[in-house]
N, C-alpha and C positions, 0 to 999 in steps of 0.2 A: 060193687064187689071189687076189692083189690086183690091182685095175685102177683106174686113174684117168685122167681126160681133162678138158681144158679146151676148150670149144667156141668158135667164133669170136665168139659173143655175150658170152663171159665166164663163162657157166654152167659149173659144174664137176660132174663125176660121180666118185664114189668107190664102189668095190664090193669085197666079199670073198665069194667062193664057198666054202661049207663042205660038204664031202662028208658024206653020211649024214643030212642033214636033209630033212624033207618040207615045210618052211615057209620063208618069206622075209619079212624085215622091210624096209620101204621108208620112207625119211624125206625130206622136203623141208625143208631148213634155210634160213632167211632171216636175214641179219645185221642184225636190228633188234630193239630192246627199249627199255626206258626210258632207257638210256644215250644214245639218239639222239633223245629227245623233249624238247621245251621244256616249260616249266611249263604253258603253255596247252593242249598236246596230250598231256600225260602220261596214259597209259592207253590211247592209241589202238592201240598194237601188240597189246596183249592183246584189246582190243575187236575188232580185225580178225580175230584168231585165232578168235573166236566167229562173226563174221559170214560168213566164207567157207563155213561149213557151212549157210548159210541160203538157198542156191539159186544156180544159175548160169543161163546162157543155155540150157542143155540139160537141166538137172535141177532139180526142186524140192528143198526141204529134205527132204521125206519120201522122195523118190526116192533121194537119196543114202543115207539110212539103210537103205532097203529093199534097195538093190543090195548094200550091205555085208553085211546080215543074210542075204540070199539065198545069199551065198558062205560064210557062217559065219566071216567075217573080222572083224577089229577095226580101228577107225579112231578116232583121237584127235589131240590137239594140246596143246602147252604153250608158254607164253611165259616166258622167263627175262629177267634184266636186260639181256642182251646178244645174245639171239637168240630166234627163234620157230621151232618145228618142228611140221610136220604129218606124221603117220605112219600106216601100216597094217601089219598082220601077217596073212598069209594062207597058204593052201597054195600051193605053187609054181605049180600050173596056173592060179591066178587072179592071178598077178603083173601081167599086162598090164592086166587090168580095174582093179586098184587104181591102177596108174600112170595110167590114163585118168581115173579119178575125181579123184585128187589134182591132176593137170594141169588138169582142168576147174575145180576149186575155185580153184587158184592164178591162172589166167589170166582166168576168166570169171565170177567171183563178181559178182552184180548187186546184192546187198544191197537187196532190195525194201523200199520205205518202211515197209510194215506190219511186216515182219520186223525191220527196223532199230529201230523204236520198241519193239517187243516185247522185243528182245534187250537194250535198255538196261536194262529192269527186271531181267533175269537177271543182268547184270553188276553192277548196283547191289546186288542181293541177295548176290552173291559178295563184294563189298567189305564189306557189313555182317557177313557171316559171318566174314570175316577180322578185322574189328574186335572181334568177340566171341570171338576166339581169342587170348588174351593173349600166348602165346609168339610167335605171328606178329607181333603188335603190337610186342613187345619187339625182335624181330629187325629189323623195319622201322625202328624208332626208332634202333637202334644203327647201321644202315646210313646213315640220314639224318645221324646225328651224326658218323660217320667221314668221310663225303663231303658235308659240310654245304654247302648252296647250290650243289650240283653235280648234273648229271643222273644220275649213278650212285647218288646218295642218294635218288632218287625211288622211289616204290613201283611195282611192276609193274602193279598194277591201276588206278593213278591215283585220282583223287578222284571222289566222287559228283557233284560239280558239273560236272567236265569231261565225264563220261559223259552226264549229264542234259541238258547244253546243247550237246552235239555235234550235228552235222547230217551227213546222208549225203554231201553234196558235199565237206566238209572231210575226212571219213574216207577217202573214195575217193581224194582228192588225196594224202593221206598215204601210202596204199598205193601209188599210182602212183610217188611219189617215192622210195620205199624198196624196193619189190619189184623190184629190178633183176637182170638175169641175172648180173652180176658179183658180186652180193651173195647168190647162191643156190647151194646145193649139193644135189644129189640123191645120197643115200646108200642103198646096197643091201647087205644081208648075209643069207646063207642059201643056199638052193638055187634057182638060176636058170640059164638057158641063157646062158653067156658070149658065145656067137656072136651072140645076138639082142639082148643088153642095149644095146649102143651104138646100134643102129638104133631100138630102142624109145624110148630117151631122146631121140634125134634127132627122132622122129616126134611124141612127145607133149609135149616141152619145147622143145628147141632151135628147131624150126621155127616156134614161136609167139613166140619172144623178139623184142622190139623194144628200143629204147634201147641198142643195141649200143655198147659202148665207154664208156658212162657208168659212173662209179664213185661210191660213197659216200665222203664225206670221212672221214679217220681219226677214231676215237673220241677225244673230248676228253681232254687230260691232266688228271690229278687232283692234288689236294693233300690230304694226310691231316689231318684236324682232330681236336681233342680235346674236343669238346663233350659235355655231359651233357643228355640229353632224357628226360623222364618223362611218364607219363600216369596219373593217378589213376583207379582203377576199384574199385567195391565188390565185390571178389572175395575168395576164400578164400586164395589164394596171392599171393606176390610173384614177379615174373619179372625176373631180372637178366641183363644182357648186357654184356660187355666186348669191344671191338673195336680191334685194332691194324692198322696198315698192313702189308700182306704182300708177296707176290711176283707178278709177272706170269705169265701162262700159259706163256710161252716160257722163263722163268727156270729153269735147271737146279737151283736151290736148292729147288724145289718138292718134290723127293723127300725131302730131309731135313726139310722143313717138314711134309710129310704124316706122317712118322714121329714128329716132335715132337708133332703133334696126337694121334696114337695113344697115345703115352706119357703125355701129360698128361690127355687127356680122351676116349680112345677105348676102348670095350669095358669089361668088368667090371674089368679090371686097371689101367685108367687111374688115375693118381695122384689126380686130383680125385674120381673115383668112389669109390676106396678110402677116402679120408679123409672126404669130406662125407657120402657115403651109407652106406658099410659100417662105418666106425669110429664116427661120431657119429649116424647116422640122421637127418640134417637135411634131406635132399632125396630125392625119387624120381628126378628127371631132372636130370642134370648131364653136360655133354659139351663138347668143343672141336671146332672144324672150320675148315678153311681154305676160302677162295673165291679163284678165279683169273679174271682178266679180261685183255683184250689188253695193257693197259699198267699194270696195278696188281693188287692183291690185298688180302685181308683175312684176319686170324686172329682167330677169335671164340670166346668162352667163354660158355656159357649155364647158368643154374641156376634151377630153379623150387622155391620153398620157402615155409614159413610166415612171416608177417610178423615174429613174435617172434624168428626166427632170422636176420634180415637182416644185422645187424652182425657176428654170429659167423661166418656163411658168408663174408662179404666178407673177413674177417680170415684165414680158412682158405685162400681163393684166393690172397691175398697171400703167405701163408707158403709155400705149395706152389710158386708160381712163383719166389720168392726162393731156396728150397732148390735148385731146378733150376738157377738162374743161378749159385749159389755152388758147388754140388757136381757139376754135370753130371748125366749119366745113367749107368746101369749097363750092363755088357755084356749082361746078361740082358734088360734093357728094349730095348736096340738090336735084339737078335736076335728078340725077340717082335714088335716093330714091323715088322721086315723080313719075317718070315714072314707076318704079317697082310697087309701090302701086296702081297706076291707072290701069296699064295694068293687074295686078293680079285681080282687080275687074272685068274688061272686060272679062277675062278668066272665072272667077267664074260664071258670069251671063249666060254663054253659057252652063253650066251644070245645068239641072233642079234639080238634087240631091243637089248640093252645094247651089243653090239658095233657095231650100226648107229649108235647115238648117239655112241659113242666115235669112230668113223670120220668121221661127219658133222661133229662139233664140231671135230675136229682139222683137217679140210680147210677148214672155214669160217673158223676163227679163226687158224690157223697156216699154212694152205695147204700142209700136208704130210700124208702117210699116217700114220695111227696105227700104231705099231710096238710090239706087246706085248713082244717080246724086248728091244727097246731099254729099255723101262721096267723090265723085270725086271733087266737088267744095271745100270741106274742105281740101283735100290734095293740091289742087292748091293754096290755100290761105296760106299755111304754109311757113314761112320765115326762114332764117338762124338763126335769133335771137330766133324764137320760139323753134327750135330744141336745140339750146345752152341752153336756159332757162330751158327746160325740163331736159336736161342732168344734169344741176346744181341742180335742185330740186331732181332728183333721186339719184345722186351719192354723194350728201352732207350728206345723211342719213347714220347712221350705217347700216351695211349689215349683212345678215345671210349667212352661207356657209356650205358646206358638202364635205366630202372626202370618197371615197370608193376605196379600193385597198389593197395591201399588207402593212404590218406594216413596215414603213421606218422612218428614221430620217427626220424631217421636214415635216411630213405628214400634220401637221396643218398650214403650211405656208399660205394656202388659207385664213385662218381666221385672218391673221395679217397684211393685206395690208392697206396702208394709202393713202387716196385720198384727193385731194385738195377740200376745201369747197368753 
């Protein structure tokens, strides 16, 4: 059973009841991430994600943790480039308690000064940890290169300087400006009482909403850039990334694009994996993946390898993409990618946590119900020509790239590849 509702404040509820489950996943999605941040407040969305766990008008930080642990439930959160999500998973009988806790954190987080200053240190350590993870650095640089000098090219975590020099008043103001009812979706999947759900969301969320009718401005339009960014680090491997402009979340070409990603760099049978890893033994990790946002997207290829193989691997990437552009894909590759996409959907819908995230993001970003049958039908309709056409649309553009690793001759080889138009 699917259920959705928009309340007078603009708050939206989306839910799917699943028979035979004993648990329920609950998510509160907010339409904010680095895409809505300025250079001065970059990192605030993620910082707020941490801070709402640090106490409310009714609960201390410790009491939030203890209430969740007393139920044997799970609570967590994440921040993406274009949204923030707070979520719980519990047995069905504890759903209302979890809804109460998330509501309290969403509306009543007080961010005490001592906790605020302490959490700065935690987030700064997280930024440092990311800086010491070179594949993360490579991906951040590639995103910055593709969306150069634009909000989407900023990192999710922000800079150490922004966090260190932030103050409680500025962060609370940022939260007040962005945590609007119209920018919030409550998503529920699993076992719950459908007759009570609407009233519970009314009690714990809608009745507390202010700023009714206010909406966030649209996410800024983007221009794809073809920059090359690098960072030299004294590490054993080099990390390469190529990024092309892709397709928006609502673009129906995303189905063919997902299958292209699978054929080129997904799983053990992906072309890049078969050549770079299996045939030549030049990398352990090589893959391709798409990203989708409200009004744009990206198609990215990542390889981690030894410095002495840098130029050779770049040439192999170029050759494989050009082969695909010239010769297209095979029927077997198409069917394998189709089966992988459809069966991944089947596996996803057997996890109420994964399904909650799919429903929540679809409602938040597209204002529509996630429909697994529609997605399956869309994958079944993709043809060989559809995949080839998408490949030519993606790879005919100039691309952005990044390099992270030791300073070597030819470190910028990844930025000089030529692809057939």
